[in-house]
C-alpha positions in Angstrom: 0.0 0.0 0.0 1.7 3.2 -1.2 1.7 5.9 1.4 4.0 8.5 3.0 6.0 7.0 5.9 8.5 9.7 6.5 8.8 12.2 9.4 5.5 14.1 10.0 6.8 17.0 12.1 9.4 17.8 9.4 6.6 18.2 6.9 4.5 20.4 9.2 7.6 22.6 9.8 8.1 22.9 6.0 4.7 24.3 5.4 4.2 26.0 8.8 0.9 24.2 9.3 -0.3 21.1 11.1 -1.2 19.2 7.9 0.0 15.9 9.4 -1.1 15.5 13.0 -1.8 18.1 15.6 1.3 20.2 15.0 2.1 20.4 18.7 5.8 21.0 17.9 5.1 24.0 15.7 4.9 26.3 18.7 8.2 24.9 20.0 10.1 24.8 16.7 8.5 26.4 13.7 11.7 26.9 11.8 11.7 25.1 8.4 13.8 21.9 8.3 17.4 22.0 7.1 20.8 23.1 8.4 20.1 26.8 8.0 16.3 26.8 8.4 14.6 29.8 6.9 17.9 31.5 6.2 18.7 29.2 3.3 15.5 30.0 1.4 15.0 32.8 -1.0 12.9 35.7 0.5 10.4 35.6 -2.3 9.9 32.1 -3.9 9.3 32.0 -7.6 6.0 31.2 -9.3 6.8 27.6 -9.9 8.0 27.1 -6.3 4.8 28.5 -5.0 2.6 26.3 -7.2 4.7 23.2 -6.4 4.5 23.9 -2.6 0.7 24.1 -2.9 0.5 20.8 -4.7 2.8 19.1 -2.2 0.7 20.5 0.7 -2.5 19.0 -0.9 -0.8 15.6 -1.4 0.5 15.4 2.2 -2.9 16.6 3.6 -4.9 13.9 1.9 -2.2 11.2 2.0 -1.9 10.8 -1.8 1.3 10.1 -3.7 2.2 11.7 -7.0 0.9 9.3 -9.5 -2.5 9.0 -7.8 -2.7 12.7 -7.3 -2.1 13.3 -11.0 -4.7 10.8 -12.0 -7.2 12.5 -9.6 -6.4 15.9 -11.2 -6.9 14.5 -14.7 -10.3 13.1 -13.6 -11.2 16.5 -12.1 -10.3 18.2 -15.4 -12.6 15.9 -17.3 -15.6 16.7 -15.1 -17.8 19.6 -16.0 -17.1 22.7 -13.8 -14.1 24.4 -12.2 -11.2 22.0 -12.2 -9.7 23.2 -8.9 -13.0 22.8 -7.1 -13.6 19.4 -8.7 -10.2 18.3 -7.5 -11.1 19.2 -3.9 -14.4 17.4 -4.2 -12.8 14.2 -5.5 -10.2 14.3 -2.7 -13.0 14.9 -0.1 -15.1 12.0 -1.4 -12.3 9.4 -0.9 -13.4 6.7 1.5 -10.5 7.2 3.9 -11.1 11.0 4.1 -14.8 10.5 4.7 -14.2 8.0 7.5 -12.0 10.7 9.1 -14.5 13.5 8.5 -17.3 11.3 10.1 -15.2 11.1 13.2 -14.8 7.3 13.0 -11.0 7.7 13.1 -8.9 10.4 14.7 -6.7 11.1 11.6 -6.6 10.3 7.9 -3.7 7.8 8.3 -5.8 6.0 11.0 -8.9 6.1 8.7 -6.8 4.6 5.9 -5.7 1.8 8.2 -9.3 1.1 9.2 -10.3 0.8 5.6 -7.4 -1.3 4.4 -7.9 -3.7 7.4 -11.5 -4.4 6.2 -13.3 -2.8 9.1 -15.4 -0.4 7.0 -18.4 -1.0 4.8 -20.0 1.0 2.0 -23.7 0.3 1.6 -23.3 -2.9 3.6 -20.3 -4.2 1.6 -16.8 -4.4 2.9 -14.5 -2.0 1.0 -10.7 -2.1 1.7 -9.6 0.5 -0.9 -8.9 3.9 0.8 -9.2 5.8 -2.5 -12.7 4.4 -3.2 -14.8 7.3 -4.5 -18.1 7.7 -2.7 -21.2 8.9 -4.4 -24.1 10.9 -2.9 -26.3 8.7 -0.9 -23.6 6.1 0.0 -23.7 4.8 3.6 -20.5 4.2 5.5 -20.1 2.2 8.7 -18.4 -0.7 10.5 -18.8 -4.3 9.4 -20.7 -6.4 11.8 -17.7 -8.0 13.5 -16.0 -4.7 14.0 -19.0 -3.1 15.6 -18.3 -5.2 18.8 -14.6 -4.1 18.9 -14.5 -1.5 21.6 -10.9 -0.5 20.7 -12.4 0.7 17.4 -15.7 2.1 18.5 -14.2 4.0 21.4 -12.4 6.2 19.0 -15.6 7.5 17.4 -16.0 11.2 18.3 -18.9 12.0 15.9 -19.1 14.3 12.9 -18.2 18.0 13.1 -21.4 20.0 12.5 -19.6 22.2 9.9 -19.2 19.2 7.5 -22.7 19.7 6.1 -22.2 17.3 3.2 -22.1 14.4 5.6 -24.7 12.9 8.1 -23.9 10.8 11.1 -26.3 8.5 12.9 -24.8 7.9 16.4 -27.3 5.1 17.3 -26.5 3.0 14.3 -22.8 4.1 14.1 -23.3 4.9 10.4 -22.7 7.9 8.2 -24.0 9.1 4.9 -22.2 10.9 2.1 -25.0 13.3 1.3 -23.4 15.3 -1.5 -20.1 16.6 -2.9 -19.0 19.5 -0.8 -18.8 23.1 -1.9 -15.3 24.5 -1.8 -16.1 27.1 0.9 -17.3 24.3 3.2 -13.9 22.5 3.1 -11.6 23.9 5.8 -8.3 22.9 4.3 -6.0 25.8 3.6 -5.2 24.8 0.0 -5.1 27.2 -3.0 -6.3 24.8 -5.6 -6.0 27.3 -8.5 -2.2 27.2 -8.1 -2.3 23.4 -8.5 -4.3 23.8 -11.7 -1.8 26.4 -13.0 1.1 24.0 -12.2 -0.4 21.1 -14.1 -1.4 23.4 -17.0 2.2 24.3 -17.8 
């Protein structure tokens, strides 16, 4: 299973944001990684560097490697509408991301592990593909055996109310992907237009 396995705090320091984890070390050491920290970087990064940084931030945020991210972008470009907004919608509709958004797992990597270990079902069927694309109306929950596993169910914290494209039933421990989210509803600090410009070169 292809995924990023390197140091997370180093990535958070590079972007100055807690994109991998809670970012608790940013307050203690927010200097970019490297021998000279911020001193080695140019004061004003070029256009390409700014666009590349934004793409890398999106990749690390959603836990997607380069080839899969490029394929997702190409699919977003084929869909009718604004390519950048389509890209965010496709990333948000991934199964691992939805499991995280529903509050079933504390982080995206944890959600990815739940999915790959066959604990999660979509419309009653076990799906172990983290990149599985959900459609409006799809139901997400635990498989029957996993519902009795307290180590899994104890991590459920419930959906954040601001994620209005999802619905969570606490009694049944199931969530519903209601619709593709609008860009303004997604809290991630990603300038998707810069990614479109990068891939359009």
